[in-house]
VEXDREN-2710 file (C-alpha; in Angstrom, 1 decimal):
% VEXDREN-2710
k/r/px/py/pz
1/UNK/0.0/0.0/0.0
2/UNK/1.3/3.5/-0.9
3/UNK/0.1/6.7/0.6
4/UNK/1.3/10.0/-0.8
5/UNK/2.9/12.6/1.4
6/UNK/3.0/15.3/-1.3
7/UNK/2.3/18.0/1.2
8/UNK/3.4/21.6/1.0
9/UNK/4.4/23.1/4.3
10/UNK/5.0/26.8/4.0
11/UNK/6.9/27.4/7.2
12/UNK/8.0/30.6/8.8
13/UNK/10.0/32.2/6.1
14/UNK/12.1/35.1/7.1
15/UNK/14.5/37.7/5.7
16/UNK/17.0/35.4/3.9
17/UNK/20.3/36.0/2.3
18/UNK/23.2/33.8/1.4
19/UNK/27.0/34.2/1.2
20/UNK/29.8/31.8/0.8
21/UNK/29.5/30.6/4.4
22/UNK/25.9/29.9/5.3
23/UNK/22.3/30.9/4.9
24/UNK/21.5/33.7/7.3
25/UNK/18.1/34.4/9.0
26/UNK/16.8/37.3/11.0
27/UNK/13.6/36.3/12.8
28/UNK/10.5/38.4/12.3
29/UNK/6.9/37.9/13.2
30/UNK/5.9/37.8/9.5
31/UNK/5.1/34.6/7.6
32/UNK/5.8/34.8/3.9
33/UNK/4.9/32.4/1.1
34/UNK/7.1/31.8/-2.0
35/UNK/5.0/34.3/-3.8
36/UNK/6.0/37.0/-1.3
37/UNK/2.5/37.3/0.2
38/UNK/1.8/36.8/3.9
39/UNK/0.5/33.5/4.9
40/UNK/-2.3/32.7/7.3
41/UNK/-0.5/30.8/10.0
42/UNK/-1.8/27.8/11.9
43/UNK/0.0/26.8/15.1
44/UNK/-0.2/23.0/15.4
45/UNK/0.3/22.0/19.0
46/UNK/1.4/18.4/18.8
47/UNK/2.0/15.6/21.3
48/UNK/2.8/11.9/20.6
49/UNK/2.9/8.6/22.5
50/UNK/5.1/5.8/21.3
51/UNK/6.0/2.2/22.0
52/UNK/9.4/0.6/22.0
53/UNK/10.7/-2.9/21.6
54/UNK/9.3/-5.1/24.4
55/UNK/12.2/-7.5/24.1
56/UNK/15.0/-5.1/24.9
57/UNK/17.3/-2.7/23.0
58/UNK/19.3/-5.5/21.4
59/UNK/16.2/-6.6/19.5
60/UNK/15.0/-3.2/18.4
61/UNK/15.2/-1.8/14.8
62/UNK/17.9/0.9/15.3
63/UNK/16.1/3.0/12.6
64/UNK/12.9/3.0/14.6
65/UNK/13.5/2.7/18.3
66/UNK/10.2/4.3/19.1
67/UNK/7.0/3.6/17.1
68/UNK/4.2/6.1/17.3
69/UNK/1.0/4.8/18.6
70/UNK/-1.0/8.0/19.3
71/UNK/-1.2/11.5/17.8
72/UNK/-2.9/14.3/19.6
73/UNK/-3.0/17.9/18.3
74/UNK/-4.7/21.2/18.7
75/UNK/-4.8/23.8/15.9
76/UNK/-4.6/27.5/16.8
77/UNK/-5.0/30.4/14.4
78/UNK/-2.6/33.4/14.2
79/UNK/-4.4/34.9/17.2
80/UNK/-3.8/31.7/19.2
81/UNK/-7.5/30.9/19.2
82/UNK/-8.4/27.2/19.0
83/UNK/-9.9/26.3/15.6
84/UNK/-9.6/22.5/15.5
85/UNK/-8.4/19.3/17.1
86/UNK/-6.9/16.0/15.9
87/UNK/-6.7/12.7/17.8
88/UNK/-6.2/9.1/16.7
89/UNK/-4.8/5.9/18.2
90/UNK/-2.5/4.1/15.8
91/UNK/-2.0/0.3/15.4
92/UNK/1.7/-0.5/15.6
93/UNK/3.2/-2.7/12.9
94/UNK/6.7/-3.2/14.2
95/UNK/6.4/-3.5/18.0
96/UNK/2.9/-5.0/18.3
97/UNK/3.4/-6.0/21.9
98/UNK/3.5/-3.1/24.4
99/UNK/6.7/-2.5/26.3
100/UNK/5.9/-2.7/30.1
101/UNK/7.0/0.9/30.6
102/UNK/4.7/2.1/27.8
103/UNK/1.8/0.1/29.2
104/UNK/2.4/1.7/32.7
105/UNK/2.6/5.2/31.3
106/UNK/-0.3/5.3/28.8
107/UNK/-2.6/2.8/30.6
108/UNK/-3.5/0.9/27.4
109/UNK/-3.3/-2.7/26.3
110/UNK/-2.9/-4.4/23.0
111/UNK/-6.7/-4.8/22.8
112/UNK/-7.0/-1.0/22.5
113/UNK/-5.3/-1.0/19.1
114/UNK/-7.4/-3.7/17.5
115/UNK/-9.1/-2.3/14.4
116/UNK/-7.2/0.9/14.5
117/UNK/-5.5/2.4/11.4
118/UNK/-1.7/2.2/10.9
119/UNK/0.6/5.2/10.8
120/UNK/0.7/5.9/7.1
121/UNK/-3.1/6.3/6.9
122/UNK/-3.2/8.5/10.0
123/UNK/-0.2/10.6/9.1
124/UNK/-1.6/11.4/5.6
125/UNK/-4.9/12.6/7.2
126/UNK/-2.9/14.5/9.8
127/UNK/-1.0/16.4/7.2
128/UNK/-4.2/17.4/5.4
129/UNK/-5.7/18.6/8.7
130/UNK/-2.6/20.7/9.5
131/UNK/-3.3/23.0/6.5
132/UNK/-0.9/24.9/4.2
133/UNK/1.2/26.8/6.6
134/UNK/1.7/24.9/9.9
135/UNK/4.0/26.1/12.6
136/UNK/4.5/23.1/14.9
137/UNK/4.6/23.6/18.7
138/UNK/5.7/20.9/21.1
139/UNK/6.7/20.4/24.8
140/UNK/10.4/19.8/24.2
141/UNK/12.1/18.7/21.0
142/UNK/11.6/15.0/21.1
143/UNK/8.2/14.6/19.4
144/UNK/9.3/16.1/16.1
145/UNK/12.4/13.9/16.0
146/UNK/10.3/10.8/16.5
147/UNK/7.6/11.9/14.0
148/UNK/10.3/12.4/11.3
149/UNK/12.0/9.1/12.2
150/UNK/8.6/7.3/11.8
151/UNK/8.0/9.0/8.5
152/UNK/11.4/8.0/7.2
153/UNK/11.0/4.4/8.3
154/UNK/7.7/4.0/6.5
155/UNK/9.1/5.7/3.4
156/UNK/12.0/3.3/3.4
157/UNK/9.6/0.4/3.7
158/UNK/7.4/1.6/0.8
159/UNK/4.4/2.6/2.9
160/UNK/4.7/6.3/2.2
161/UNK/5.5/8.0/-1.1
162/UNK/6.0/11.5/-2.2
163/UNK/8.4/14.3/-1.3
164/UNK/9.6/14.9/2.2
165/UNK/6.8/16.7/4.0
166/UNK/8.8/18.9/6.3
167/UNK/10.7/22.1/5.4
168/UNK/14.4/22.8/5.7
169/UNK/15.4/24.5/7.9
170/UNK/12.6/23.3/10.1
171/UNK/11.6/26.1/12.5
172/UNK/9.2/25.2/15.3
173/UNK/8.2/26.4/18.8
174/UNK/9.5/24.6/21.8
175/UNK/6.8/25.6/24.3
176/UNK/8.8/24.1/27.2
177/UNK/11.8/26.4/26.3
178/UNK/9.6/29.5/25.8
179/UNK/7.9/28.8/29.2
180/UNK/11.4/28.8/30.8
181/UNK/12.4/32.0/29.1
182/UNK/9.2/33.8/30.3
183/UNK/8.8/32.3/33.8
184/UNK/12.3/31.2/34.8
185/UNK/15.9/31.5/33.7
186/UNK/15.7/30.1/30.2
187/UNK/17.8/27.1/31.2
188/UNK/15.5/24.9/33.4
189/UNK/13.2/22.4/31.6
190/UNK/10.1/21.6/33.6
191/UNK/7.7/18.8/33.1
192/UNK/4.3/19.6/31.5
193/UNK/2.5/18.9/34.7
194/UNK/4.8/21.2/36.6
195/UNK/4.0/24.1/34.2
196/UNK/0.3/23.4/34.4
197/UNK/0.4/23.6/38.2
198/UNK/2.6/26.7/38.1
199/UNK/0.1/28.5/35.8
200/UNK/-2.8/27.2/37.9
201/UNK/-4.5/25.5/34.9
202/UNK/-7.3/23.2/35.9
203/UNK/-6.4/19.6/35.6
204/UNK/-9.4/18.1/33.8
205/UNK/-7.6/15.1/32.1
206/UNK/-4.9/12.6/32.8
207/UNK/-1.4/13.3/31.7
208/UNK/0.6/11.0/29.3
209/UNK/-2.3/10.9/26.8
210/UNK/-1.3/12.5/23.5
211/UNK/-4.5/14.5/23.1
212/UNK/-4.7/15.6/26.8
213/UNK/-1.0/16.7/26.7
214/UNK/-1.5/18.6/23.5
215/UNK/-4.5/20.4/25.0
216/UNK/-2.5/21.3/28.1
217/UNK/0.4/22.5/26.0
218/UNK/-1.9/24.6/23.8
219/UNK/-3.4/26.2/27.0
220/UNK/0.1/27.1/28.2
221/UNK/1.0/28.5/24.8
222/UNK/-2.1/30.8/24.9
223/UNK/-0.9/32.2/28.2
224/UNK/2.6/33.1/26.9
225/UNK/3.3/36.6/25.5
226/UNK/2.9/36.6/21.7
227/UNK/6.2/38.4/21.1
228/UNK/8.1/35.7/23.0
229/UNK/6.3/33.0/21.0
230/UNK/7.3/34.6/17.7
231/UNK/10.9/35.5/18.7
232/UNK/12.0/32.2/20.5
233/UNK/11.7/29.8/17.6
234/UNK/13.7/26.6/17.7
235/UNK/15.4/24.7/14.8
236/UNK/14.8/21.0/14.4
237/UNK/18.1/19.1/13.6
238/UNK/16.8/15.7/12.5
239/UNK/18.1/16.8/9.1
240/UNK/21.2/19.0/9.3
241/UNK/23.0/21.0/6.5
242/UNK/24.8/18.8/4.0
243/UNK/27.1/21.4/2.6
244/UNK/28.4/24.8/3.5
245/UNK/25.8/26.8/1.5
246/UNK/23.1/25.1/3.6
247/UNK/24.6/26.0/7.0
248/UNK/22.3/28.1/9.1
249/UNK/22.8/31.3/11.1
250/UNK/19.9/32.7/13.0
251/UNK/19.8/36.1/14.8
252/UNK/17.7/36.0/17.9
253/UNK/17.1/38.7/20.4
254/UNK/20.6/39.0/22.0
255/UNK/22.3/36.0/20.6
256/UNK/23.0/34.0/17.4
257/UNK/22.8/30.3/16.7
258/UNK/24.8/28.7/13.9
259/UNK/24.3/25.1/12.7
260/UNK/27.1/23.6/10.6
261/UNK/27.2/21.0/7.9
262/UNK/28.0/17.5/9.0
263/UNK/31.3/15.7/9.0
264/UNK/32.0/11.9/8.9
265/UNK/34.4/12.2/11.8
266/UNK/33.8/13.9/15.1
267/UNK/37.4/15.2/15.4
268/UNK/37.0/17.1/12.1
269/UNK/34.4/19.4/13.5
270/UNK/36.7/21.6/15.6
271/UNK/39.3/21.6/12.9
272/UNK/37.0/23.6/10.6
273/UNK/37.9/27.3/10.5
274/UNK/34.3/28.5/9.8
275/UNK/33.0/26.7/12.8
276/UNK/35.7/28.0/15.2
277/UNK/35.7/31.5/13.8
278/UNK/34.3/34.2/16.1
279/UNK/32.4/37.3/14.9
280/UNK/31.0/40.4/16.6
281/UNK/27.2/40.3/16.9
282/UNK/26.9/44.0/16.1
283/UNK/29.3/44.6/13.2
284/UNK/29.8/41.0/12.0
285/UNK/33.6/41.4/11.8
286/UNK/35.9/38.6/12.8
287/UNK/37.2/39.2/16.3
288/UNK/40.2/37.9/18.2
289/UNK/39.7/35.3/21.0
290/UNK/41.1/36.3/24.4
291/UNK/40.3/32.8/25.7
292/UNK/40.8/30.2/23.1
293/UNK/38.5/27.3/22.5
294/UNK/38.6/24.7/25.2
295/UNK/36.4/21.7/26.1
296/UNK/34.7/21.5/29.5
297/UNK/33.5/17.9/29.1
298/UNK/34.6/16.6/25.7
299/UNK/31.3/17.5/24.0
300/UNK/31.0/21.3/24.6
301/UNK/33.6/24.0/23.8
302/UNK/33.8/27.5/25.2
303/UNK/35.7/30.7/24.2
304/UNK/35.7/34.4/24.9
305/UNK/36.4/36.9/22.1
306/UNK/36.5/40.7/22.0
307/UNK/35.5/43.3/19.5
308/UNK/37.5/46.6/19.8
309/UNK/34.3/48.5/19.3
310/UNK/31.5/46.4/20.8
311/UNK/33.1/44.6/23.7
312/UNK/33.2/41.0/24.9
313/UNK/31.4/37.9/23.5
314/UNK/31.0/34.4/24.8
315/UNK/30.7/31.5/22.3
316/UNK/29.8/27.9/23.0
317/UNK/30.0/25.0/20.5
318/UNK/28.0/21.7/21.1
319/UNK/29.0/18.8/19.0
320/UNK/26.2/16.5/18.1
321/UNK/25.5/13.4/16.0
322/UNK/22.7/13.5/13.3
323/UNK/20.3/10.9/12.0
324/UNK/22.9/9.8/9.4
325/UNK/25.6/9.3/12.0
326/UNK/27.5/12.4/10.9
327/UNK/28.8/15.0/13.3
328/UNK/27.9/18.7/13.3
329/UNK/28.3/21.8/15.5
330/UNK/25.7/24.1/17.1
331/UNK/27.4/27.3/18.0
332/UNK/25.8/30.1/20.1
333/UNK/27.3/33.5/20.6
334/UNK/26.1/36.2/23.0
335/UNK/27.3/39.3/24.7
336/UNK/29.5/38.6/27.7
337/UNK/29.8/40.4/31.0
338/UNK/33.0/40.6/33.1
339/UNK/31.3/38.0/35.4
340/UNK/30.9/35.7/32.4
341/UNK/34.5/36.1/31.5
342/UNK/35.6/35.3/35.0
343/UNK/33.4/32.2/35.1
344/UNK/34.9/30.9/31.8
345/UNK/38.4/31.6/33.1
346/UNK/37.7/29.7/36.3
347/UNK/36.3/26.8/34.4
348/UNK/39.4/26.7/32.2
349/UNK/41.8/26.9/35.2
350/UNK/39.9/24.1/37.0
351/UNK/40.2/21.8/34.0
352/UNK/43.9/22.6/33.7
353/UNK/44.4/21.8/37.3
354/UNK/42.6/18.4/37.0
355/UNK/44.7/17.5/34.0
356/UNK/47.9/18.3/35.8
357/UNK/46.8/16.1/38.7
358/UNK/45.9/13.3/36.3
359/UNK/49.3/13.5/34.6
360/UNK/51.0/13.4/38.0
361/UNK/49.0/10.4/39.2
END
């Protein structure tokens, strides 16, 4: 059976220009179609439940560790008013027996999936329901990764046909992250139930149900400032840039995020001069590093650089592995205070001291 996914998803397009290094974006609260006209935006607040191999990790399909068994979603218009819902339980085809953890979390049994449709049918209807210009919103980044992984698995097995249904770059709204920026320090990541209690939202349904969790997430989104929702977009990295011209640089309010192309070897990432270069956020000129790149844990790298005109900047590189087992960098740069510089210096000195002690032992 073949089900087409020939779906046009006009995502949030923004002021875009290219140079020899990367594609650069400046976020605005305007949504533009390829024709140049503004699009009517639908926010799709999505939540998923999934099953995993009941016989242990050694017996799982590494290309599909989590099989989606429920989709719940709420559709909001550009004014964040609810205009639709989507909810369907999905009959698994790979892991037909529920993992004991899944059974305990979602409170369902194999009997509940009898007679249900499989993922390709449900996903095709879900895409049509989303409309022409969806902006996906999730509580944390995991749901979109698993959604794309499930789509790829069914394409590879001939169950879905048509072009890839998601845009590149794939901008979305991580409601968990925006909640943290608005109500906390921007770093903490709270559970959905914690946020519901914090905002004193009435608990009318059980948690860990895809539709109930989507409804709670939508309610939280409606209570967040519109400007923060529009400004704090996230970039999904299930698919990463394949070449230099596809690399991404996004200007947020007060910082930039750069996503590099992928490399076959992890050690090649920090040898790349574009990745390790440092630029001023104001004038975009290359600036000298006063504290050179160093690793605090083998995965993350820090540095301090200074612009003669615009002051100090702190950059951080995180090295990650993509779905094709390649390695890429996510680099963030923001203004640095003297306290930030001292903190980085202290971290570097602590690491040097530990290495000296290790060599002496």
